[in-house]
N, C-alpha and C positions, 0 to 999 in steps of 0.2 A: 538868385542864390544868398544867402543870409553872411554876414560879417560875425566873425567871432570873437568874443573879447574874454579873455580871464579876469574873473573877478575873484578878488580877495579884501574880505569886509568883514567888520565887526558892527553889531548893534547893541544901544544901550537904551534903558529908559530913562524917560527925561532929559534933561538939557544942565549941559555944565553951568554952574555959576560965576563964572569966571572965565573969560578968555584965555586961549593958550598962548603959553611965551616959548619961543623957539629953543631958550636954555635946554640941554640936555635931549633935547633931540636931535636922534644921528642924521646929519647932513641937511638938516633944516638952516636955513638962514634967514630966512623971512617969514611972516604968517602976513596975510595978506584976506582983503576982504574978496568972497567972487560975486558972482551976480548971483540976487536971487531970482527963484525963479516958481511959479505956480505948475504944481505936475496933475492933471487929469488921465486917472487912470481906469482902467476896464479891465480886470481878470477873466480868464477863462480856464473852466474846470468841467469834467462829469458831473453830474448830478448827486453819485456817492463822492465826488472829490478825490477820485484815483492820482490825479497829478500831484494834489498837493499830501495826498499819503506816503508820497517818497520823493517830496522835496521840491517837485518839479513846480514851477509856475510861468503861465502864457499869460500876457497882458498887452494890451494895446493903450500907450501913452501919447498924449497930447501934451502940445506945451512944455519946455525945458529944451534944455541942446542937445537930449538925446530921443526924441519925439519918434515913434515909430512901433511896430513892433519886437516884442521881446521874449524869449523864452531863456527859461535859465536852468539849469542840470547841479546837480550840485555834485561833487567827490567825496570821497572817502576821508581826504587831507583836509576839508575846509575849506576847499575855493571852491566857486563855481564858474561852468562855462555859462556866456551868456553868447546868444546868438540874436543881431538885430535882423529886420527885414523895414524897409520903409512904410508908412500907413497906405499908400495906394495899393502895398502886395496883398490886403484883403479888406476885410465890409467889418460894420459893426457887430453886425452877425455870424459873420464868418469870420473865421483866424484864415491866415495864408493856407496854403496847400504844402508849403514845406514845412511849416511847425505842426499840422496834422498829422504828417506822415510822420514825421520824428515824432511824435506823442504818441502814436496810434498803438504801439504795445503796452506803454504805459497806462495809457487809459484803456485798452485791455478793448479796443475798436470802440465804445462809444461816442458818441459828436461832443463836440465841445461845445459849450453854453457859455453867456457871460454867469458867474455867481457873485460878483463883488464888484464897487465903483468907490474907488477911493480917490478923495483932493488932497495934496499935498503943499501946504507954502514951506519952502526948503531955502533958507540961507544956507550959503555954503562960504568955509573956511578953507584959503587952499596953503599949503605948508609945503613953501619953494627952498629950492636951494641957492647956492650963489650965482649960479647962471640963469635963476627965475625959470629953471623946472620946474613942472608939479609934481611932488613926490608922495603926496596924498591928499585925499580932500576931506573933511568935517562937514556935515551935514546935518544940519538941526533941523528936523520936520515938524509940523503940525498938521498932525493927519485928520481926517474926517472920512468915514469910510460906512458905506452901508453893503449890506447883504444880500443878494439880487435871490430872484426865483428864477431859477432857469427854466424851467417849462414856460413860463409867460412869456418871459421876452423873446424864446422862439417862436412861439406863436402870434406876440402882436406886433413885434420888428421894432421894438422900441427908437427913437433915437438917439443914439449915446454920442452925436458928435460933441466937440471941444466947445464948449461954454453950453453947452444944456446940460440940466440938470435929468435924472432918471427919466421923468414923465416929460422931458420935451421943454420945459419951463426953463428959466433963467435959475441959476441958484442961488438959495437962499442962506447962505451960513451955516456954519459949521455948527450949530445947534439946532437949526431945524429938524421937524419932527414930521411923519406922516401927519396930513389934516384928518378932523375928525372923520369926513365923511366917507376916508377910507382910500381916498386920489392921493395922486403923489407917490413918493416913496415906499417899498411894502416896507421898514422897518426906519426905526429910527437912527441918527446918524451915531455913529461911536466915534468919540473924538480919543485922540494921545497926542504926547512930545514922546521925539525919541531923536535919538542921535546916533549918527554913522558914521564910518571911517574908514575908507576906501583906500587902499594903495593903488598909486598911478604908476610911478618911476622909481618909489621907494621901495626898500626891503622889508622882510619878517621884521629886523632891529625894531626898527620904526613902529611898525603896529605894536609890537611889544610896548615901545615908551609910551604912545600916547593912551595904550589901555592903562597902564601905571598910573599915567597923571588922569586920567578918566574916574578910576576908582578913588584915588586919593579925595578926588572932586566928589565922592559920595555915589556917583553912579553905577549902577550894576548893569550885566551881560542881558539881554534880550532873550526870554526862555525859548520863543519860536523863531523858528527858521526864517520867519520874512514875514511883512506886513500882513499878507493874506493869513498866514498861519495863526498869527496872532489875531486877525479878525474871527477867524472860522474854527479855534481851537477848541470850541466845546460841541462844533459837528463832526471833529474824527472821533474814530475810535480812539480807546485807550491803548496806549502803547505796551506791547509785550514785550517782559523782559527776555532779550534773547537766553535760551541755555548756555550754562557755562558748565564743561565737565570738566573735572580736575585737569588744575593747570601741569600741565608735562605728560598727560596722558595722551594714548593714541586717539581718545575719542576727541580730544581739545583739538587737536593736530589737522583729525581730518575734518572737523566743524567748521574749522575754520578756512580749510580748504574747500567746501562745498559753497558757502557764504562766494568766496572769492569768485569762483567760475560762474556761478549764477547771476553775480551781478557781472560779470563781462559778458555773458548771453544777454543781459539786458541793455548792456552797454551798445551790441552788436546790433540790435535788432532796427534801429532806424540807419545806420551803415547799411543794411542789408536791402532795406527797402528803398532806399536811395541807388542803388549800385553801387556802392562806392569800392575804390579798387580794393583787392584781396578780401572784402566783407565775407562772403559767402566761405571762404576759404578759412577764416579765423571762427566765425562763427560755428560751422560744421567741427574744430578743432574741440573748442569750448564744449560741446555737444557731445564729445568723444570723451573729456576727463572725464566729465558728469557722469560718464555711464561707465566708464573704468572705475570711477572711485565705488559707482554703489555693486557692482558684478565683484570687484575685487574684493570689496569690503562686508560680502554677506554673513560674516562671523561675527559683525561688531553692529550690524542694523538689523530692523526688523523688516524680516522678508515680506512679509505681508503686505510693507506699505513700498519696498525697495524694487520688489522684480516689476511690478507694474507700472513705476515711474520708470526704471530701466528700460521699458518696453516702447515706451512714448518716445522717451530719447532716443531710440533707435530710428524709429517712424521718422522722426522728426531730421535723422540725418541722413536717412536716404531721400529725403526729398529736399534736403541741399545738395545731397551728394550728387544728384543728375546735374545739375549748373555746374559745379565745381568740376566732373569728371568731363565736362565739357570745354570748361576753361583751362583745363591740364592737356587734355591731348589738342586742341588747336596750338595752343602754346608750342608743346613737343615736337609735333608733325609740323606744323610750319616752321620754326627755327629748322627744321632737318631737312625738310624740300629746300629753304635759301641756300643750301650746302653741295646739293646735285648737281653732277656736273653737266656742262650745255646739252650734250644731246639728250638728257632727260625733262628738257625744259622746266626748268626751277622755276621762274616767275608764273607759267600757267598753274603748274603744280601748287603751287603756294598759296596763290590767289584765290583757288578752288579750294584747296582747304582752309583757308580765312574765311572765304564765304559762308561752307558748309560747317563748319564748326560756331562759328558765331553766330548764326541762326538757331542752331539747339540750345548756345549758352544763355540767349536771349530768350527762346521760350519757356526753356526749365527755370531760367530766373521768374519770367511771369508764372508761372506754375507756381513754384516756393513761395512769393510775395502774397499769392492769392489764397495760399494755405496758410497763409501768417495771420492773414485776417478774420482765418477762420476759428468756431466755437472748440477745436480739439487742441488749437495750439496757445490758446489763449487760457484754457483749462489747464496746458501743461505748465506756463509760466506760473500760473496761482498754486499748483503742486505744489514746483519748485520753489518758491518763496516759502512756504509753509515748514517744507521740508529742511529748507538750508536753515529756517528760525530756530527750528528745535527738533533735530535728526534724533528719530528711534533707537538711540543707541543701546544695547547689551552691556550688561555687566563688565563681562572684558573689555569696553572699553577704556575702561578707567583704568588698565593697565598701561607700561609705560614703553622704552625701547624695546624691550623683549619679544614684546608685541607685532612691533614694527617689523624687526629682524625676521620670524615668522610669519609675516606675511608675503616678503621677498622672498624666500626660500622658496614658497609655494608658486609664486608667480615663476621664479627660475627654473623650478621642475617641469612645471606646464610648458615652460616654452621649450624647455629641452627637449619634450618627450616628443613636442609635435616638429619641430626643427630635424630630427633624425629620425623620425617616422620618413619623412619628407624628402632628406638628403638621401635617404635608403630606396626610395622608386627610381625606378627607369622613367626616362624625360619621355613627356606625355601630359597631357589633360588632368591624368591624376596625381602626379607630381606637380604640374602647375598648382591646383584646386589645394594640394597639402602647403607647397609652400606660400601659400597666401594666408591658410591658416594659423602656419606658423609666424606669420609677419604680424598677423593680428595678435597672437599672443606677445609677441615682443613689443607691440607697442601699447599692449593693456601693463604689460611688467614695468615698461620706462614711466606710464604715466603715475604705475602703483608708486614708483621710487619719488616722484615727484610731490605727492600729496602727501608723501612721510617725510619728508627730506630736513624738517626740523628734527626729527627722533633719529633720523637712520644716517646721520652725518657723514663724513668723507668716503665710508664706504657706500653707504648707500647711492651718493651721489655719482658715485664710481661706478655703480652698478646702472642707475640710470642711463649714464651717460654708452655706454657699451649695448645696453638694448636698445638705446636707438640706433647705435650703428649697425646693430642687426637688421632692424626694420627698414632701415635706408637701402640696406645691401638687398633686401627681399623686396622691397618697395618696387626698386628700381628693376628688377625681373616684374615684378605686376604689371608694373607702365608697360613692359613691350608686350606683355600678354593681353592686355587690353584695347594696346594700340593696333597691333595684329589685326584684332577681329572689326577695331572700328574704322581702318583703313579699308576692309572689303567692301560696302556701300560707297563708300567716296569715290573709289575703280571704277566699280560700274557705273556710277550715273555720268562720270567723265567719258565713260566708254559710249555711252546713249548720246551721249552729245557729238560726237566723231571726234573726241580728243583722244592721243597716244597715253596707253596709260604703262608705256615703259618706266616712267620716274616713281610710279606708284610703287610698283614691283620692288624696286631698287629700295624705297622707305621699308616694305611690307622685309625685306632683308636683312635692315639694319636693324631692324625692333628687338634681336636676340644676340645681337653684337655684344661681348659684354658678359652674359649671362654664366660663365663657367668661372670668370673673376669675380663678378658679385657672389654668387654663391661661396667662393672660395673664401671672402672675406667674411663671409657670415657665419663658416665653420671656425674659422682661424680666432673671430671676436669669442663664439660661444666658448671654443678651449680655454682662452685668458681668464673669462669670465669664472669656468669651470673651478680655474683652479685660483 
């Protein structure tokens, strides 16, 4: 299991001309020299640098106090999450499986190979408080770097152990170049000096104060997000400036929402692969939010693009839904089984239910991860990235709050038609299906309000809350309908195994308990919403 470290740092070109003084630096009582280090790191990426394009780096570092495998993942607020594993977790040719799994979606399934080799001489300066606690660390780095050929290294399996150069020889110094006969390194060494400031126990005010001090000394922030980004900048595609709809328009709000949900989907990819708690549910919700945004805002978007994308999101939602449904049913029925009277043998029933749905969840989760390693899923991620960067907005997307209100009214009418139609039906399968359709309409209306909240104001937030209440009430009814059907094969298997099925009968009868009140809640909430 990787250890997690939240990293907040800033990098600058060059080195300061004079030493920092503690005066004026918040909380700093003393500045002390730290241990100098020689750091040797090999960076891994896909041949087309998929990880670096997303600001992600994977490296194997030898030397220094934090030797090991490092995965760094950027966040929109500027800090990075760093995950660390010991050196023995991987080999020079193959990163640890956990890091491969965590970057699988970002790499679009491509194999990671060495792409760069960096050696750094680091002189460290520690900013300490009165209790000798380190608030921040300032590092002056002299970097020597080489670009590697990923295919060649994978084929030949070159030794990248600590203290050896890329061809297995001893290091020859920062200015060494490839030999005339072409042996040795693939490219000449590139060298530069930079300064890094990283918070340890200090706050943002200290980082700001050090930033001012370094700028006064003539330093400027590094344009690249990492050392690897600096080295390989000319190998990356040019940055595309995101489309910027008019501020305050419904198009601007929708664009921001689409980008937020797309980023959430990317963030949840490794969590689902690693089967982290609630990850399947959260990813499925993100998929539904994206799909709802595309379908509810058809009038704002080019449907030639959105209809296909919405259908692909529907496909992914179904894949995730099989695992999520097994998870929800196991929790619901297992809890209810534990409350059965002794005569119904609650322990025996709960044990069988747990085993039954755990097995189905595991099988569905494996299928979902297998699907997430397929071309269709990776193509969907690419399409979402392209779509969110520049949504195909139509002219009416330049309108403001009035357009947002009209969108919510449409969703209200749509939900109302479905809800009234369902409640007017007699109890039975047709009514159950109609209520389920009404529930999906309420959920879409809720997500639409969420996507437009910056424009919809207090009324929009109230609208979203009431749609959520309707959705939850109808969802409780739907959960009972699904649980009834799910119980039948479990009870049959128990009977075949010679167990008593009385408890399963009691559970079956429980599933519709409270249906009248749930539907009454939906009806009351709808009337409040109308008025």
